[in-house]
N, C-alpha and C positions, 0 to 999 in steps of 0.2 A: 292723808294716810302716809305713814312713813314707808319709803321704799327700801326693800332689803337689797343690799349690795354685798355679794360674797367677796371675801378677801382672797388674796392670791393663794394663801395656804389652803383655804377651803376648796378652791378650784383644782389645785394640784391633787389634793386628797381624793376628791370625787373622781378625777381622771384616773387615778391609780386603782380605785375600787372598780371602776368600769372595766379597766383592762384585765384585772384579776377575774372578774365575773365572766367576761368574754372568753378568757383562756379556759376557765373551768367548764363552760358550756362546750367549747370545742373539744376538750379532752373527753368529756362525757359522751359527746356525739361520736367521737372516734372509737371509743370503747364499745358503744352499741353496734357500730358498723362492723367492727372486728368480731364481735361475739355472735352476730346473727348467722353468718355463714358457718361458723363453728358449730352452733347449735343445730343448724340445718344438716350439716354434714354428720354430726353425731346421731341425729335422729334417723337419717338415712341409713347409717351403718347399724343402728340398733334395731331397726324395723325387722320383724320376723315374717317370713313368707313360707309357703309350701311350694311344691314343684309339680307342675302339670307334666305328666310323662306320656300322655296319649289321649286321643279323642276318636273313638271308633263307633261306626254305625253297624259294622259287621260283627255279629255275636262271636263268630269263630276267632276273629282277631282280638276281640276283647278277652275271651277266655284264654288265649295264648299269652296275652300280657299278664293276666292275673296269675297264671301258673308261674311265670317268670318272677313276678313280685313275691310270690310265696316261697320260691326257691331262695331268693335273696333275703327273705325275712324282712321285707320293707313294709311298714304300715301304710295303708292306702285307704282312700274313700273315693266316692264318685259323685258327680253332679250331672244330672240328665239335662241335655239340651233337646231341641226339637228333633234334630237329625242325628245326634250322636251322644255318646256318654263320655264325659271328661273323667279321666282317671288322674287323681291327685295324690302325690306322696306326702304323707304327714311327717315332714322332716323338720319343720320349724328352723329355718336357716336364714341368715342375712346374706348379703351379696358375696362376702368372702366365703361363707359356708357353701354357697352354691358352687363356687369354683372347686372347693375341696370335694364336694359330692360328685361333680362331673369327672374329676380326676379318678375317684374311686370307682365310678360306674360309667365308663366311656360309652356304653351302649345307649345311655340316655343323653347323648351330647346335644340333641335337639330339644331337650326339655327346657322349660323356662319357669321363672318365678311367677307365682300367682298369689292372690289374697289368701290369707290363712283362714279358711272357712270353718274348720273344725279340728279339734285335737282329739285323736283316738286315745282312750286310756291305755297306758303302757305301764308294766308289761301286760300282755294279753292274759286273760284268765286261764288258769290251768285247767286241764281236762283229765278225767280219769280214764286210763286206758290199761287193760280193756274195761269196758263198762261192766258194772255189777249185774248179777242176774236180777230178774224181775222180783224174785222172792226176797232177796237181800235189800234191793232198793225200796220195796214196799215196807219191809219190817223196820227200816231205819227212818224213812222219810214220812211215813204216816203219822207217827207221834209229833214230828216237827210240823206237819201240816196242821194238826190239831192245836198246837201251841200258837202258830201264826194266826189261825182263825180266831181263837179266843181273845188274843191280845191285839188284834188288828185294828186299824184305824176306823173301819166301818162298824165294828162290833162294840157299840158303846155300852151295851148291857153285859158284855163279857159272857155271852152264852157259849157253852161248850159245843164242840162238834162231836158227834157220835163216833166211836172208834171204828165201827164197821164202815161207816160212810167215808171216813178218812182213808181206810185201807182200799176201798173200792175206787175212789177218786185217784189215789196214788198209783194204783195198778193200771188204770186207764191211761193216765199220763205217760207211764212207761211204755205201754203198748202202742199208743199213738205216736210217741216220739221215735221209737225204734222202727216202726213201720216206715216212716218217712226219712229215716237216716238222720234224725236230729238228736242233739244232746238232751236226754230227759231232764237234766238239771236246768237247762235253758227253758224248756217248756214249763217246768215247775216254777221257775222264777217269774215268768210272765204272769201266770195266774196269781202268784204270791203278791207281786207288785200291784196288779190291777185291782184286786178286790180282797186280798188275803183269803181267797177261796170262798168268799161269800157268793151265793148264787143269787145275784141281784139284778134289778133293772136300772140301767144307767148308773150315775154316781150322784154326788150331792147336788149337781146342777139341776136334777129333776125337781128339787125343792124350790128352785128359783124360776124356772120357766119350762113350758112344755116343749120337749124335743121332738121334732118331726121324724127323726131317724134314731130311735133310742138304741143304746148299747145294752146287750143282754148277756147274762150269765157270768161265770167266774172269770172269763177272759175278755169281757166287755167287747163283744163283737157287734158292730153296727148291723142293723137289720139289712141295709143295702149290701154290706160286705158279705153277710151270711148268704144272701141270694147269689152273689157271684161265686162264693165258695161252693155252694150246692151245685150250681150249673157246671163248674169245672170238675167237681167230683163225678157227676153223672156222665160227663163226656169222657172222663178218664177211665171210668168203669171200675173204680176202687170198690172192694167188697163191703166196706162199711158205709157207703153212701146211703142215706135214708131214701125211702121211696118217695116221700114228699118233704118239702121244706117245712119244718115245724113252725107253727104260728108264734110260738114263744119258746126260745131256746132254754129258758129256765126249767121247763118241764122235761128236758132231754139232756141231762148232764153229760152223758157219754158222747152224744152228738156234738155238743159244744166243745168238748175237749178235742175230738178228732177234727172238728172244723178249725180250731186254733192251730193244730199241728199241720193240717193241710195248707192253711194260709201262710204260716211261717216257712214251710217248705217252698211254696210258690215265691215268696219274697227272697229267700236265699238264692233261688235259681235266677231271679231277675237281678240280684245284686252280686252275682258271681261268687257266692259263698261268703261274702263279708257279713258277719253276724251283726255288726254294729249298724250297718246300713239297712239290713233287713229289719232290725228292731225299730229303727227310725221310721221306716215305711209302715211298720205295723201300727205305730202311733198316728200315722197320717202325715205325709210330707208337707201338706199345706199348713200344718201348725207351726213348723219351723222350730220345734222344741228339740234342740240337739241334746238336751240334758236327759231325755227319756232313756236312750240306751245305757247311759252311765248308771242311772238309777236302777234299771232292771238288772244290770250286771252286778250291782252291789248286793241285790237279793240273791243272785246266782252264786256269788262268792260266799255269802253267809250259809246258803244251803249246802254248798260243796264242803265248806269247812265243818259244818255239823256232821255231814256224812262221814268224813275222814276221821273225825274224833270218835265217832260211835261205831265205826266199822269193826274195830277190834273187840268190841264188847258183844258182838253177835256170835255167840258160840253155837247156837242151834236155831235155825230158822224154821218156824212152823210151816 
């Protein structure tokens, strides 16, 4: 076999190609080394955090902090630990933003950055002040309830709601909400979102599996939760507490409305008046569905917008 012997020119050419290839590899490696810290630095700078401003086990200290946050108009939420409640400012800042925040609010000098667990919708929903009378609220919102019922997700047959029933339900919602110091539009929105005011057992999950703790009524109150609400009502001595816990809330629409108002009031108290956290707890904190409050508040905003648009048309309330 003939042996291949490279000429001098071929050897020199191969040597030059090798040098060029090595130089290219070195340059490419150098570029990678230079770019990695830059990317890490940019990522660190662009990361968004919230600020933990307190962790209190004493309810009095927690209430004092909440009052101060409300005075400063700072959006906040909380996360419960075993022995205290963490209060977190929903400010969405990076490291430089933290410095600017501390400069503007030196009273929170000991606060520190934490994971951005949740973004509270901003701006906060508007509220009507003063609240309308029960007659005005019922006259405007009862037709809206009928419309939501007929075109709601669970009403596939598009069956209408009786006018009288819509007026009675709307009036009970107003009475229950105002008794507990709640926004009636908020209580209205919860029932609207949960079932579109259909008095039903559970949701569509009941078609898939038997639920050991079914939700009942327009406000989808679990049987176990209804038992706790009933016991708290009896111990509090509220005048609308039933003598016995109904076996089926669907046959007691007024009771389920007042149960929902009582429960929302309890959750507002536990969450220091933060309606978003109260709604999150209403849905069950174990679910981790932070989207629930946002969805309820969209129904709230729609109901409030409808009321404002139709308020001027009510010239005479029966």
